[in-house]
C-alpha positions in Angstrom: 41.6 1.2 -14.1 38.2 -0.3 -14.1 37.8 -1.5 -11.0 38.4 2.2 -9.8 35.7 4.1 -12.3 33.7 1.0 -10.6 34.5 1.5 -7.1 34.6 5.7 -7.9 31.1 4.7 -8.9 29.5 2.9 -6.4 31.2 5.0 -4.2 29.0 8.4 -5.6 25.5 6.5 -6.5 25.7 5.4 -2.3 26.7 8.7 -1.4 23.5 9.8 -3.6 20.8 6.7 -2.4 22.1 7.8 1.7 21.7 12.2 0.4 18.4 10.7 -0.3 16.7 9.0 1.7 17.3 11.1 4.3 15.7 13.9 2.7 12.8 11.3 2.1 12.8 10.8 5.9 13.3 14.3 6.4 10.6 15.3 4.0 7.4 12.7 5.5 8.7 13.4 9.6 9.2 9.8 9.6 11.4 9.2 12.6 15.3 8.3 11.3 16.1 5.3 13.3 12.5 3.6 12.2 14.7 3.3 8.1 17.6 2.0 7.0 18.8 0.9 4.0 21.1 -0.8 1.5 22.9 -0.8 -1.6 24.7 -4.0 -3.3 26.3 -3.4 -6.1 25.7 -5.7 -9.4 28.1 -6.1 -12.2 26.5 -7.9 -14.9 28.3 -9.6 -17.7 28.0 -7.7 -20.3 30.1 -4.7 -17.6 26.7 -3.6 -16.5 27.1 -1.4 -13.0 23.3 -1.8 -11.2 22.7 -1.1 -7.8 20.5 -3.3 -6.2 18.1 -1.4 -2.7 17.0 -3.0 0.1 15.2 0.1 2.7 15.6 -1.3 6.4 12.8 -1.8 8.5 14.1 -1.1 11.9 11.5 -0.5 13.7 7.8 -2.4 15.0 5.1 0.1 14.7 2.2 -1.2 12.5 0.6 1.6 11.4 3.7 2.1 9.6 3.6 -0.8 7.6 0.4 0.7 6.2 2.3 3.5 4.4 5.4 1.6 3.4 4.3 1.3 -0.7 3.4 5.3 0.3 7.6 5.9 2.1 8.9 4.0 -1.0 7.5 6.0 -3.9 9.1 9.7 -1.9 11.5 7.3 -1.7 11.4 7.1 -6.5 10.1 10.4 -6.2 13.6 11.7 -4.9 15.5 10.0 -6.5 13.9 10.2 -9.5 14.3 14.3 -8.8 17.6 14.2 -8.9 19.0 11.6 -11.0 16.0 11.6 -13.9 17.9 8.5 -15.2 18.2 6.1 -11.8 16.3 3.8 -12.9 18.7 2.8 -15.5 21.5 1.9 -12.6 18.8 0.5 -10.1 18.1 -2.8 -10.5 15.0 -2.8 -7.5 14.2 -1.7 -4.4 13.1 -3.9 -1.1 12.2 -4.0 1.8 13.4 -5.8 4.7 11.3 -6.1 7.8 14.6 -5.9 10.1 12.5 -4.8 12.8 12.5 -7.4 15.8 10.4 -7.1 18.8 11.4 -6.1 21.9 10.5 -6.3 25.7 7.0 -4.1 26.8 6.8 -4.0 23.1 2.2 -4.5 22.0 1.3 -7.6 21.0 0.2 -7.9 17.7 -0.7 -10.4 14.6 -2.2 -12.1 11.8 -6.7 -10.8 11.7 -8.0 -13.9 11.4 -8.2 -15.9 8.1 -11.6 -14.8 6.3 -10.4 -11.1 6.7 -8.1 -10.4 4.6 -11.1 -11.9 1.5 -12.7 -9.3 3.5 -10.0 -7.1 2.1 -9.7 -7.2 -2.3 -13.5 -7.7 -1.9 -13.3 -4.0 -0.4 -10.0 -3.3 -2.7 -12.6 -4.3 -6.0 -15.0 -2.3 -4.8 -12.8 -0.3 -4.2 -11.5 -0.2 -7.7 -14.5 0.4 -9.3 -15.8 3.1 -7.8 -13.3 4.9 -9.0 -13.5 3.8 -13.1 -10.6 1.6 -12.6 -12.1 -1.4 -13.1 -15.7 -2.4 -15.2 -19.0 -3.0 -13.1 -19.5 -6.9 -15.3 -22.7 -7.9 -15.1 -21.4 -11.0 -12.8 -19.8 -8.8 -10.1 -23.3 -6.6 -9.9 -25.0 -9.6 -9.5 -23.3 -11.1 -6.9 -23.2 -7.3 -5.0 -26.8 -7.1 -4.9 -28.1 -10.3 -4.1 -29.2 -8.9 -1.3 -31.6 -6.5 -2.9 -33.0 -7.9 -5.7 -36.6 -7.7 -6.1 -37.2 -10.1 -8.4 -39.7 -11.2 -5.1 -41.8 -8.3 -5.2 -45.0 -8.3 -6.7 -45.1 -5.0 -8.5 -48.9 -5.4 -9.9 -50.2 -5.5 -6.3 -51.1 -2.3 -5.2 -52.9 -2.3 -2.6 -52.4 -1.5 1.1 -51.0 -5.1 3.4 -54.0 -5.3 5.7 -52.7 -5.0 8.8 -54.2 -3.7 11.9 -54.2 0.1 12.9 -53.3 2.5 16.1 -53.6 6.0 16.9 -49.9 7.4 16.7 -51.3 10.9 16.9 -53.9 11.1 20.5 -56.4 13.0 20.1 -56.1 16.4 23.3 -58.8 16.6 25.4 
């Protein structure tokens, strides 16, 4: 009897997840063949049932990788709109990058290693500009060391001596 109830609950939740994935794909315009899904039920010692959701990227489209987190957020929003208590039974959402390169697919590779330090710096600056992170003195000094006016002489206000050339020749 308990097994039948669990099987029915798993079946209902799988159907809900299938609907939410289909709806998310439709609303975002992502081609349906690009993303698949799996729902793995987990029965805990306490008798509590949870489901691990695995979204599977089935295409080799590097431009979509940028949007994985946004797609997942859309998926979660739609799931919670239907079942506001979904986090009570969803254990986690994971991604599987199951795409395989096919002949004729464009090649793409990893950027040089120092690219990631630039990404980290850009993210840090953006976070500070958005007010999500405070500007500390060390960071301010690091970002403005190229323009540090410490070497400038503000006491001497006379223009430097240099040859002058007439940029506006007189008319004849």
